[in-house]
PyMOL Python script that loads the backbone (N, CA, C, O; Angstrom):
from pymol import cmd

cmd.read_pdbstr("""\
ATOM      1  N   MET A   1     -50.982 -21.041 173.029  1.00  0.00           N
ATOM      2  CA  MET A   1     -51.092 -19.228 172.672  1.00  0.00           C
ATOM      3  C   MET A   1     -51.973 -19.369 173.183  1.00  0.00           C
ATOM      4  O   MET A   1     -52.582 -20.406 173.447  1.00  0.00           O
ATOM      5  N   CYS A   2     -52.330 -17.603 173.562  1.00  0.00           N
ATOM      6  CA  CYS A   2     -53.191 -17.922 174.132  1.00  0.00           C
ATOM      7  C   CYS A   2     -53.238 -15.773 174.483  1.00  0.00           C
ATOM      8  O   CYS A   2     -52.176 -15.385 174.971  1.00  0.00           O
ATOM      9  N   PRO A   3     -54.199 -14.746 174.279  1.00  0.00           N
ATOM     10  CA  PRO A   3     -54.067 -13.599 174.383  1.00  0.00           C
ATOM     11  C   PRO A   3     -52.572 -13.413 175.003  1.00  0.00           C
ATOM     12  O   PRO A   3     -52.586 -12.220 174.702  1.00  0.00           O
ATOM     13  N   GLY A   4     -51.528 -13.541 175.500  1.00  0.00           N
ATOM     14  CA  GLY A   4     -50.996 -12.956 176.043  1.00  0.00           C
ATOM     15  C   GLY A   4     -49.250 -13.460 174.769  1.00  0.00           C
ATOM     16  O   GLY A   4     -48.096 -13.031 174.750  1.00  0.00           O
ATOM     17  N   ASP A   5     -50.194 -14.790 173.724  1.00  0.00           N
ATOM     18  CA  ASP A   5     -48.701 -14.902 172.932  1.00  0.00           C
ATOM     19  C   ASP A   5     -49.408 -14.513 171.781  1.00  0.00           C
ATOM     20  O   ASP A   5     -50.486 -14.845 171.288  1.00  0.00           O
ATOM     21  N   ALA A   6     -47.979 -13.245 171.303  1.00  0.00           N
ATOM     22  CA  ALA A   6     -48.163 -12.693 169.773  1.00  0.00           C
ATOM     23  C   ALA A   6     -48.134 -13.087 168.599  1.00  0.00           C
ATOM     24  O   ALA A   6     -48.230 -12.604 167.471  1.00  0.00           O
ATOM     25  N   ARG A   7     -47.939 -14.342 169.206  1.00  0.00           N
ATOM     26  CA  ARG A   7     -47.686 -15.186 168.070  1.00  0.00           C
ATOM     27  C   ARG A   7     -49.571 -15.330 167.575  1.00  0.00           C
ATOM     28  O   ARG A   7     -49.803 -15.208 166.372  1.00  0.00           O
ATOM     29  N   ALA A   8     -50.152 -15.449 168.034  1.00  0.00           N
ATOM     30  CA  ALA A   8     -51.625 -16.077 167.840  1.00  0.00           C
ATOM     31  C   ALA A   8     -52.229 -14.626 167.170  1.00  0.00           C
ATOM     32  O   ALA A   8     -52.198 -13.413 167.376  1.00  0.00           O
ATOM     33  N   GLY A   9     -52.899 -15.800 166.053  1.00  0.00           N
ATOM     34  CA  GLY A   9     -53.776 -14.320 165.495  1.00  0.00           C
ATOM     35  C   GLY A   9     -54.982 -14.306 166.080  1.00  0.00           C
ATOM     36  O   GLY A   9     -55.262 -15.180 166.901  1.00  0.00           O
ATOM     37  N   ASP A  10     -55.982 -13.198 165.708  1.00  0.00           N
ATOM     38  CA  ASP A  10     -57.318 -13.682 165.950  1.00  0.00           C
ATOM     39  C   ASP A  10     -58.464 -14.845 165.273  1.00  0.00           C
ATOM     40  O   ASP A  10     -59.614 -15.234 165.479  1.00  0.00           O
ATOM     41  N   GLU A  11     -57.630 -15.031 164.591  1.00  0.00           N
ATOM     42  CA  GLU A  11     -58.363 -16.577 163.574  1.00  0.00           C
ATOM     43  C   GLU A  11     -57.547 -17.972 164.627  1.00  0.00           C
ATOM     44  O   GLU A  11     -58.287 -18.894 164.284  1.00  0.00           O
ATOM     45  N   ALA A  12     -56.685 -18.521 165.481  1.00  0.00           N
ATOM     46  CA  ALA A  12     -56.080 -18.683 166.239  1.00  0.00           C
ATOM     47  C   ALA A  12     -56.701 -18.664 167.410  1.00  0.00           C
ATOM     48  O   ALA A  12     -56.552 -19.731 168.007  1.00  0.00           O
ATOM     49  N   ARG A  13     -57.710 -17.419 168.312  1.00  0.00           N
ATOM     50  CA  ARG A  13     -57.411 -17.200 169.393  1.00  0.00           C
ATOM     51  C   ARG A  13     -59.030 -17.247 169.004  1.00  0.00           C
ATOM     52  O   ARG A  13     -59.730 -16.821 169.923  1.00  0.00           O
ATOM     53  N   ALA A  14     -59.892 -17.757 167.617  1.00  0.00           N
ATOM     54  CA  ALA A  14     -61.038 -18.180 167.785  1.00  0.00           C
ATOM     55  C   ALA A  14     -61.198 -19.697 168.012  1.00  0.00           C
ATOM     56  O   ALA A  14     -62.080 -20.169 168.729  1.00  0.00           O
ATOM     57  N   ILE A  15     -60.005 -20.642 167.148  1.00  0.00           N
ATOM     58  CA  ILE A  15     -60.538 -21.454 167.015  1.00  0.00           C
ATOM     59  C   ILE A  15     -59.563 -21.706 167.999  1.00  0.00           C
ATOM     60  O   ILE A  15     -59.011 -21.764 166.900  1.00  0.00           O
ATOM     61  N   LEU A  16     -58.370 -22.025 169.387  1.00  0.00           N
ATOM     62  CA  LEU A  16     -58.563 -22.607 170.465  1.00  0.00           C
ATOM     63  C   LEU A  16     -59.357 -21.896 171.423  1.00  0.00           C
ATOM     64  O   LEU A  16     -59.555 -22.681 172.351  1.00  0.00           O
ATOM     65  N   GLY A  17     -59.910 -20.794 171.656  1.00  0.00           N
ATOM     66  CA  GLY A  17     -61.491 -21.295 171.983  1.00  0.00           C
ATOM     67  C   GLY A  17     -61.007 -20.035 173.594  1.00  0.00           C
ATOM     68  O   GLY A  17     -61.493 -20.085 174.724  1.00  0.00           O
ATOM     69  N   CYS A  18     -60.060 -19.172 173.126  1.00  0.00           N
ATOM     70  CA  CYS A  18     -59.484 -17.893 173.997  1.00  0.00           C
ATOM     71  C   CYS A  18     -59.886 -16.351 174.091  1.00  0.00           C
ATOM     72  O   CYS A  18     -59.839 -15.527 173.177  1.00  0.00           O
ATOM     73  N   VAL A  19     -60.327 -16.138 175.521  1.00  0.00           N
ATOM     74  CA  VAL A  19     -60.959 -14.916 175.170  1.00  0.00           C
ATOM     75  C   VAL A  19     -60.163 -13.973 174.974  1.00  0.00           C
ATOM     76  O   VAL A  19     -59.115 -14.207 174.373  1.00  0.00           O
ATOM     77  N   THR A  20     -60.496 -12.525 175.484  1.00  0.00           N
ATOM     78  CA  THR A  20     -59.644 -11.464 174.914  1.00  0.00           C
ATOM     79  C   THR A  20     -60.034  -9.950 175.692  1.00  0.00           C
ATOM     80  O   THR A  20     -59.469  -8.973 176.182  1.00  0.00           O
ATOM     81  N   GLU A  21     -61.254 -10.432 175.465  1.00  0.00           N
ATOM     82  CA  GLU A  21     -61.978  -9.093 175.948  1.00  0.00           C
ATOM     83  C   GLU A  21     -62.484  -9.842 177.353  1.00  0.00           C
ATOM     84  O   GLU A  21     -62.826 -10.954 177.757  1.00  0.00           O
ATOM     85  N   LEU A  22     -62.267  -8.245 177.898  1.00  0.00           N
ATOM     86  CA  LEU A  22     -63.093  -8.437 179.612  1.00  0.00           C
ATOM     87  C   LEU A  22     -64.250  -7.939 179.694  1.00  0.00           C
ATOM     88  O   LEU A  22     -64.512  -6.860 179.163  1.00  0.00           O
ATOM     89  N   LEU A  23     -65.445  -8.894 180.613  1.00  0.00           N
ATOM     90  CA  LEU A  23     -66.423  -8.286 181.013  1.00  0.00           C
ATOM     91  C   LEU A  23     -66.836  -8.154 182.179  1.00  0.00           C
ATOM     92  O   LEU A  23     -66.577  -8.873 183.144  1.00  0.00           O
ATOM     93  N   SER A  24     -67.931  -6.613 182.103  1.00  0.00           N
ATOM     94  CA  SER A  24     -67.704  -6.272 183.735  1.00  0.00           C
ATOM     95  C   SER A  24     -69.145  -6.761 183.692  1.00  0.00           C
ATOM     96  O   SER A  24     -69.913  -7.140 182.809  1.00  0.00           O
ATOM     97  N   PHE A  25     -69.197  -6.579 185.135  1.00  0.00           N
ATOM     98  CA  PHE A  25     -70.118  -7.836 185.798  1.00  0.00           C
ATOM     99  C   PHE A  25     -69.988  -7.145 187.429  1.00  0.00           C
ATOM    100  O   PHE A  25     -69.057  -6.423 187.786  1.00  0.00           O
ATOM    101  N   THR A  26     -71.143  -7.557 188.281  1.00  0.00           N
ATOM    102  CA  THR A  26     -71.244  -7.263 189.641  1.00  0.00           C
ATOM    103  C   THR A  26     -70.759  -9.137 190.261  1.00  0.00           C
ATOM    104  O   THR A  26     -71.301 -10.233 190.121  1.00  0.00           O
ATOM    105  N   CYS A  27     -69.423  -8.630 190.987  1.00  0.00           N
ATOM    106  CA  CYS A  27     -68.853  -9.863 191.660  1.00  0.00           C
ATOM    107  C   CYS A  27     -70.163 -10.797 192.419  1.00  0.00           C
ATOM    108  O   CYS A  27     -70.706 -10.169 193.327  1.00  0.00           O
ATOM    109  N   PRO A  28     -70.582 -11.832 192.233  1.00  0.00           N
ATOM    110  CA  PRO A  28     -71.846 -12.952 192.616  1.00  0.00           C
ATOM    111  C   PRO A  28     -71.402 -13.078 193.977  1.00  0.00           C
ATOM    112  O   PRO A  28     -72.228 -13.351 194.848  1.00  0.00           O
ATOM    113  N   ARG A  29     -70.124 -12.899 194.270  1.00  0.00           N
ATOM    114  CA  ARG A  29     -69.707 -12.798 195.566  1.00  0.00           C
ATOM    115  C   ARG A  29     -69.855 -11.660 197.437  1.00  0.00           C
ATOM    116  O   ARG A  29     -69.945 -12.005 198.615  1.00  0.00           O
ATOM    117  N   CYS A  30     -69.809 -10.422 196.787  1.00  0.00           N
ATOM    118  CA  CYS A  30     -69.366  -9.732 197.269  1.00  0.00           C
ATOM    119  C   CYS A  30     -69.874  -8.155 196.608  1.00  0.00           C
ATOM    120  O   CYS A  30     -69.560  -7.019 196.965  1.00  0.00           O
ATOM    121  N   GLY A  31     -70.640  -8.558 195.679  1.00  0.00           N
ATOM    122  CA  GLY A  31     -71.724  -7.362 194.899  1.00  0.00           C
ATOM    123  C   GLY A  31     -70.362  -6.360 194.461  1.00  0.00           C
ATOM    124  O   GLY A  31     -70.818  -5.530 193.674  1.00  0.00           O
ATOM    125  N   ALA A  32     -69.414  -6.202 194.587  1.00  0.00           N
ATOM    126  CA  ALA A  32     -68.295  -5.140 193.925  1.00  0.00           C
ATOM    127  C   ALA A  32     -68.478  -5.226 191.872  1.00  0.00           C
ATOM    128  O   ALA A  32     -68.673  -6.303 191.308  1.00  0.00           O
ATOM    129  N   ASP A  33     -68.355  -3.854 191.085  1.00  0.00           N
ATOM    130  CA  ASP A  33     -68.341  -3.641 190.125  1.00  0.00           C
ATOM    131  C   ASP A  33     -66.817  -4.668 189.962  1.00  0.00           C
ATOM    132  O   ASP A  33     -65.865  -4.455 190.713  1.00  0.00           O
ATOM    133  N   ALA A  34     -66.754  -6.095 188.572  1.00  0.00           N
ATOM    134  CA  ALA A  34     -65.364  -6.187 187.978  1.00  0.00           C
ATOM    135  C   ALA A  34     -65.516  -6.112 187.373  1.00  0.00           C
ATOM    136  O   ALA A  34     -66.643  -5.752 187.035  1.00  0.00           O
ATOM    137  N   ASP A  35     -64.126  -6.476 186.153  1.00  0.00           N
ATOM    138  CA  ASP A  35     -64.088  -6.414 185.244  1.00  0.00           C
ATOM    139  C   ASP A  35     -63.223  -7.534 184.886  1.00  0.00           C
ATOM    140  O   ASP A  35     -62.423  -7.722 185.802  1.00  0.00           O
ATOM    141  N   ASP A  36     -63.000  -8.674 183.540  1.00  0.00           N
ATOM    142  CA  ASP A  36     -62.878  -9.883 183.918  1.00  0.00           C
ATOM    143  C   ASP A  36     -63.300 -10.718 183.275  1.00  0.00           C
ATOM    144  O   ASP A  36     -64.422 -11.219 183.349  1.00  0.00           O
ATOM    145  N   ARG A  37     -61.852 -11.143 182.066  1.00  0.00           N
ATOM    146  CA  ARG A  37     -62.155 -12.124 181.759  1.00  0.00           C
ATOM    147  C   ARG A  37     -63.423 -13.185 182.048  1.00  0.00           C
ATOM    148  O   ARG A  37     -64.568 -13.034 181.620  1.00  0.00           O
ATOM    149  N   TYR A  38     -63.118 -13.886 182.572  1.00  0.00           N
ATOM    150  CA  TYR A  38     -64.725 -14.856 183.091  1.00  0.00           C
ATOM    151  C   TYR A  38     -65.444 -13.925 184.132  1.00  0.00           C
ATOM    152  O   TYR A  38     -65.083 -12.903 184.715  1.00  0.00           O
ATOM    153  N   TYR A  39     -66.711 -14.739 184.142  1.00  0.00           N
ATOM    154  CA  TYR A  39     -67.789 -14.852 185.177  1.00  0.00           C
ATOM    155  C   TYR A  39     -67.232 -15.232 186.702  1.00  0.00           C
ATOM    156  O   TYR A  39     -66.240 -15.942 186.866  1.00  0.00           O
ATOM    157  N   GLY A  40     -67.624 -14.943 187.254  1.00  0.00           N
ATOM    158  CA  GLY A  40     -67.397 -15.192 188.680  1.00  0.00           C
ATOM    159  C   GLY A  40     -66.083 -13.999 190.159  1.00  0.00           C
ATOM    160  O   GLY A  40     -65.450 -13.047 190.614  1.00  0.00           O
ATOM    161  N   PRO A  41     -66.425 -14.802 190.111  1.00  0.00           N
ATOM    162  CA  PRO A  41     -65.634 -13.831 192.140  1.00  0.00           C
ATOM    163  C   PRO A  41     -64.862 -12.714 191.299  1.00  0.00           C
ATOM    164  O   PRO A  41     -64.381 -12.713 190.166  1.00  0.00           O
ATOM    165  N   CYS A  42     -64.951 -11.649 192.438  1.00  0.00           N
ATOM    166  CA  CYS A  42     -63.398 -11.069 191.671  1.00  0.00           C
ATOM    167  C   CYS A  42     -62.161 -10.978 192.141  1.00  0.00           C
ATOM    168  O   CYS A  42     -62.106 -11.667 193.159  1.00  0.00           O
ATOM    169  N   ASP A  43     -61.148 -10.481 191.915  1.00  0.00           N
ATOM    170  CA  ASP A  43     -60.069 -10.849 192.759  1.00  0.00           C
ATOM    171  C   ASP A  43     -60.145 -11.092 194.287  1.00  0.00           C
ATOM    172  O   ASP A  43     -59.872 -12.154 194.846  1.00  0.00           O
ATOM    173  N   THR A  44     -60.585  -9.867 194.915  1.00  0.00           N
ATOM    174  CA  THR A  44     -59.739  -9.474 196.414  1.00  0.00           C
ATOM    175  C   THR A  44     -61.228 -11.284 196.518  1.00  0.00           C
ATOM    176  O   THR A  44     -60.722 -12.399 196.645  1.00  0.00           O
ATOM    177  N   CYS A  45     -62.411 -11.191 196.458  1.00  0.00           N
ATOM    178  CA  CYS A  45     -62.404 -12.203 196.435  1.00  0.00           C
ATOM    179  C   CYS A  45     -62.286 -13.575 197.140  1.00  0.00           C
ATOM    180  O   CYS A  45     -62.470 -14.118 198.229  1.00  0.00           O
ATOM    181  N   ARG A  46     -61.719 -13.905 195.410  1.00  0.00           N
ATOM    182  CA  ARG A  46     -60.779 -15.617 195.033  1.00  0.00           C
ATOM    183  C   ARG A  46     -59.534 -15.561 196.387  1.00  0.00           C
ATOM    184  O   ARG A  46     -59.328 -16.432 197.233  1.00  0.00           O
ATOM    185  N   THR A  47     -58.634 -13.834 196.173  1.00  0.00           N
ATOM    186  CA  THR A  47     -57.721 -14.124 197.619  1.00  0.00           C
ATOM    187  C   THR A  47     -58.458 -14.283 198.295  1.00  0.00           C
ATOM    188  O   THR A  47     -57.657 -14.988 198.910  1.00  0.00           O
ATOM    189  N   ALA A  48     -59.331 -14.338 198.888  1.00  0.00           N
ATOM    190  CA  ALA A  48     -60.539 -14.876 200.561  1.00  0.00           C
ATOM    191  C   ALA A  48     -60.130 -15.598 200.150  1.00  0.00           C
ATOM    192  O   ALA A  48     -58.941 -15.622 200.468  1.00  0.00           O
ATOM    193  N   LEU A  49     -60.557 -16.865 199.107  1.00  0.00           N
ATOM    194  CA  LEU A  49     -61.270 -18.085 199.734  1.00  0.00           C
ATOM    195  C   LEU A  49     -60.363 -18.593 199.356  1.00  0.00           C
ATOM    196  O   LEU A  49     -60.943 -19.630 199.033  1.00  0.00           O
ATOM    197  N   ARG A  50     -59.046 -18.831 199.016  1.00  0.00           N
ATOM    198  CA  ARG A  50     -57.991 -19.044 198.378  1.00  0.00           C
ATOM    199  C   ARG A  50     -56.869 -19.015 200.515  1.00  0.00           C
ATOM    200  O   ARG A  50     -55.890 -19.632 200.937  1.00  0.00           O
ATOM    201  N   ARG A  51     -57.713 -18.070 201.077  1.00  0.00           N
ATOM    202  CA  ARG A  51     -57.288 -18.358 202.334  1.00  0.00           C
ATOM    203  C   ARG A  51     -57.846 -18.349 203.147  1.00  0.00           C
ATOM    204  O   ARG A  51     -57.198 -18.479 204.185  1.00  0.00           O
ATOM    205  N   ASP A  52     -59.010 -18.236 203.267  1.00  0.00           N
ATOM    206  CA  ASP A  52     -59.800 -19.232 204.133  1.00  0.00           C
ATOM    207  C   ASP A  52     -60.201 -20.567 203.672  1.00  0.00           C
ATOM    208  O   ASP A  52     -60.747 -21.152 204.607  1.00  0.00           O
ATOM    209  N   VAL A  53     -60.138 -21.506 202.286  1.00  0.00           N
ATOM    210  CA  VAL A  53     -60.919 -22.406 202.466  1.00  0.00           C
ATOM    211  C   VAL A  53     -60.086 -23.532 202.004  1.00  0.00           C
ATOM    212  O   VAL A  53     -60.304 -24.687 202.371  1.00  0.00           O
ATOM    213  N   ALA A  54     -58.644 -23.034 200.790  1.00  0.00           N
ATOM    214  CA  ALA A  54     -57.542 -23.835 201.150  1.00  0.00           C
ATOM    215  C   ALA A  54     -56.940 -24.512 202.305  1.00  0.00           C
ATOM    216  O   ALA A  54     -56.803 -24.135 203.469  1.00  0.00           O
ATOM    217  N   GLY A  55     -56.536 -25.848 201.573  1.00  0.00           N
ATOM    218  CA  GLY A  55     -56.385 -26.775 203.184  1.00  0.00           C
ATOM    219  C   GLY A  55     -54.958 -27.738 203.077  1.00  0.00           C
ATOM    220  O   GLY A  55     -54.616 -27.935 201.911  1.00  0.00           O
ATOM    221  N   GLU A  56     -54.142 -28.320 204.052  1.00  0.00           N
ATOM    222  CA  GLU A  56     -52.816 -28.620 203.661  1.00  0.00           C
ATOM    223  C   GLU A  56     -52.828 -29.891 203.211  1.00  0.00           C
ATOM    224  O   GLU A  56     -53.906 -30.468 203.349  1.00  0.00           O
ATOM    225  N   ALA A  57     -51.585 -30.749 202.506  1.00  0.00           N
ATOM    226  CA  ALA A  57     -52.113 -31.387 202.011  1.00  0.00           C
ATOM    227  C   ALA A  57     -51.560 -32.435 202.983  1.00  0.00           C
ATOM    228  O   ALA A  57     -50.394 -32.053 203.087  1.00  0.00           O
ATOM    229  N   ARG A  58     -51.669 -33.451 203.709  1.00  0.00           N
ATOM    230  CA  ARG A  58     -51.546 -34.786 204.298  1.00  0.00           C
ATOM    231  C   ARG A  58     -52.389 -35.738 204.207  1.00  0.00           C
ATOM    232  O   ARG A  58     -53.603 -35.736 204.002  1.00  0.00           O
ATOM    233  N   ALA A  59     -51.422 -36.796 204.427  1.00  0.00           N
ATOM    234  CA  ALA A  59     -50.663 -37.985 203.763  1.00  0.00           C
ATOM    235  C   ALA A  59     -51.975 -38.063 205.410  1.00  0.00           C
ATOM    236  O   ALA A  59     -52.179 -37.457 206.462  1.00  0.00           O
ATOM    237  N   VAL A  60     -52.776 -39.801 204.240  1.00  0.00           N
ATOM    238  CA  VAL A  60     -54.257 -40.073 205.101  1.00  0.00           C
ATOM    239  C   VAL A  60     -53.769 -42.034 205.339  1.00  0.00           C
ATOM    240  O   VAL A  60     -53.472 -42.707 204.352  1.00  0.00           O
ATOM    241  N   GLU A  61     -53.785 -42.668 206.841  1.00  0.00           N
ATOM    242  CA  GLU A  61     -53.443 -43.966 206.221  1.00  0.00           C
ATOM    243  C   GLU A  61     -54.305 -44.617 205.899  1.00  0.00           C
ATOM    244  O   GLU A  61     -55.385 -44.046 206.050  1.00  0.00           O
ATOM    245  N   GLU A  62     -54.377 -45.726 205.450  1.00  0.00           N
ATOM    246  CA  GLU A  62     -55.924 -46.322 205.495  1.00  0.00           C
ATOM    247  C   GLU A  62     -55.617 -47.832 205.968  1.00  0.00           C
ATOM    248  O   GLU A  62     -54.502 -48.292 206.214  1.00  0.00           O
ATOM    249  N   ALA A  63     -56.823 -48.482 206.037  1.00  0.00           N
ATOM    250  CA  ALA A  63     -56.331 -50.003 206.262  1.00  0.00           C
ATOM    251  C   ALA A  63     -56.468 -50.770 206.401  1.00  0.00           C
ATOM    252  O   ALA A  63     -57.565 -50.847 206.954  1.00  0.00           O
ATOM    253  N   ALA A  64     -55.720 -52.418 206.183  1.00  0.00           N
ATOM    254  CA  ALA A  64     -55.141 -53.332 204.650  1.00  0.00           C
ATOM    255  C   ALA A  64     -56.720 -53.677 203.975  1.00  0.00           C
ATOM    256  O   ALA A  64     -57.901 -53.505 204.279  1.00  0.00           O
ATOM    257  N   TYR A  65     -56.236 -54.033 203.311  1.00  0.00           N
ATOM    258  CA  TYR A  65     -57.556 -55.243 202.404  1.00  0.00           C
ATOM    259  C   TYR A  65     -57.844 -55.766 203.087  1.00  0.00           C
ATOM    260  O   TYR A  65     -57.155 -55.649 204.101  1.00  0.00           O
ATOM    261  N   GLU A  66     -58.507 -56.321 203.142  1.00  0.00           N
ATOM    262  CA  GLU A  66     -59.076 -57.437 203.886  1.00  0.00           C
ATOM    263  C   GLU A  66     -60.145 -58.173 203.464  1.00  0.00           C
ATOM    264  O   GLU A  66     -61.071 -57.862 204.213  1.00  0.00           O
ATOM    265  N   PRO A  67     -60.664 -59.299 202.358  1.00  0.00           N
ATOM    266  CA  PRO A  67     -61.423 -59.622 201.638  1.00  0.00           C
ATOM    267  C   PRO A  67     -62.610 -60.232 202.800  1.00  0.00           C
ATOM    268  O   PRO A  67     -62.309 -60.553 203.949  1.00  0.00           O
ATOM    269  N   LYS A  68     -63.738 -60.295 202.332  1.00  0.00           N
ATOM    270  CA  LYS A  68     -65.059 -61.244 202.726  1.00  0.00           C
ATOM    271  C   LYS A  68     -64.932 -62.172 202.900  1.00  0.00           C
ATOM    272  O   LYS A  68     -64.976 -62.799 201.842  1.00  0.00           O
ATOM    273  N   MET A  69     -64.690 -63.077 204.138  1.00  0.00           N
ATOM    274  CA  MET A  69     -65.301 -64.367 203.937  1.00  0.00           C
ATOM    275  C   MET A  69     -66.292 -65.202 203.724  1.00  0.00           C
ATOM    276  O   MET A  69     -66.378 -66.419 203.886  1.00  0.00           O
ATOM    277  N   ASN A  70     -67.203 -64.225 203.253  1.00  0.00           N
ATOM    278  CA  ASN A  70     -68.773 -65.599 203.001  1.00  0.00           C
ATOM    279  C   ASN A  70     -69.142 -65.504 201.956  1.00  0.00           C
ATOM    280  O   ASN A  70     -70.263 -65.312 201.485  1.00  0.00           O
ATOM    281  N   VAL A  71     -67.414 -65.747 201.199  1.00  0.00           N
ATOM    282  CA  VAL A  71     -68.143 -66.351 199.409  1.00  0.00           C
ATOM    283  C   VAL A  71     -67.629 -67.286 199.808  1.00  0.00           C
ATOM    284  O   VAL A  71     -66.646 -67.262 200.548  1.00  0.00           O
ATOM    285  N   THR A  72     -68.225 -68.351 199.374  1.00  0.00           N
ATOM    286  CA  THR A  72     -67.739 -69.888 199.178  1.00  0.00           C
ATOM    287  C   THR A  72     -67.543 -70.915 197.815  1.00  0.00           C
ATOM    288  O   THR A  72     -68.388 -71.221 196.974  1.00  0.00           O
ATOM    289  N   PRO A  73     -66.696 -71.158 197.876  1.00  0.00           N
ATOM    290  CA  PRO A  73     -65.498 -72.136 197.106  1.00  0.00           C
ATOM    291  C   PRO A  73     -66.946 -72.311 195.979  1.00  0.00           C
ATOM    292  O   PRO A  73     -68.148 -72.511 196.151  1.00  0.00           O
ATOM    293  N   ASN A  74     -65.813 -72.057 194.476  1.00  0.00           N
ATOM    294  CA  ASN A  74     -66.629 -73.095 193.376  1.00  0.00           C
ATOM    295  C   ASN A  74     -66.803 -74.087 193.906  1.00  0.00           C
ATOM    296  O   ASN A  74     -66.402 -74.322 195.046  1.00  0.00           O
ATOM    297  N   ALA A  75     -67.475 -74.922 193.151  1.00  0.00           N
ATOM    298  CA  ALA A  75     -68.152 -76.406 193.043  1.00  0.00           C
ATOM    299  C   ALA A  75     -67.694 -76.787 192.335  1.00  0.00           C
ATOM    300  O   ALA A  75     -67.910 -77.996 192.251  1.00  0.00           O
ATOM    301  N   VAL A  76     -66.635 -76.157 191.153  1.00  0.00           N
ATOM    302  CA  VAL A  76     -65.172 -77.532 190.447  1.00  0.00           C
ATOM    303  C   VAL A  76     -64.362 -77.156 191.072  1.00  0.00           C
ATOM    304  O   VAL A  76     -64.238 -78.031 191.929  1.00  0.00           O
ATOM    305  N   ALA A  77     -63.410 -76.133 191.335  1.00  0.00           N
ATOM    306  CA  ALA A  77     -62.501 -75.858 192.995  1.00  0.00           C
ATOM    307  C   ALA A  77     -62.515 -77.545 193.214  1.00  0.00           C
ATOM    308  O   ALA A  77     -61.737 -78.391 192.771  1.00  0.00           O
ATOM    309  N   MET A  78     -63.909 -77.711 194.215  1.00  0.00           N
ATOM    310  CA  MET A  78     -63.791 -78.699 195.454  1.00  0.00           C
ATOM    311  C   MET A  78     -64.330 -79.925 195.240  1.00  0.00           C
ATOM    312  O   MET A  78     -64.550 -80.739 196.136  1.00  0.00           O
ATOM    313  N   LYS A  79     -64.631 -80.147 193.669  1.00  0.00           N
ATOM    314  CA  LYS A  79     -64.400 -81.628 192.903  1.00  0.00           C
ATOM    315  C   LYS A  79     -63.478 -82.490 193.011  1.00  0.00           C
ATOM    316  O   LYS A  79     -62.479 -82.247 192.334  1.00  0.00           O
ATOM    317  N   ASP A  80     -63.455 -83.866 193.927  1.00  0.00           N
ATOM    318  CA  ASP A  80     -63.137 -85.350 194.356  1.00  0.00           C
ATOM    319  C   ASP A  80     -63.311 -85.261 192.755  1.00  0.00           C
ATOM    320  O   ASP A  80     -64.168 -84.953 191.927  1.00  0.00           O
ATOM    321  N   ASP A  81     -61.322 -85.941 192.857  1.00  0.00           N
ATOM    322  CA  ASP A  81     -61.748 -86.851 191.294  1.00  0.00           C
ATOM    323  C   ASP A  81     -60.850 -87.898 192.156  1.00  0.00           C
ATOM    324  O   ASP A  81     -60.605 -89.018 191.706  1.00  0.00           O
TER     325      ASP A  81
END
""", "prot")
cmd.dss("prot")
cmd.show_as("cartoon", "prot")
cmd.util.cbc("prot")
cmd.orient("prot")
């Protein structure tokens, strides 16, 4: 329940921490004036960042785990009866 939800009253929005007012600020990336719910890059900059920085998911093959052989056996396990 947040700003777009008609069931949420002002008290519910305050409890949930929903931001309902727009902030006016200068975009920290391009310097343009922006109005948004949270401080950060403007819509144009966010779109450009998603286009330029986003990567494709890919499968990465990992080498099989091989335990180190420099560990000495436990003295109790080696005890002869």
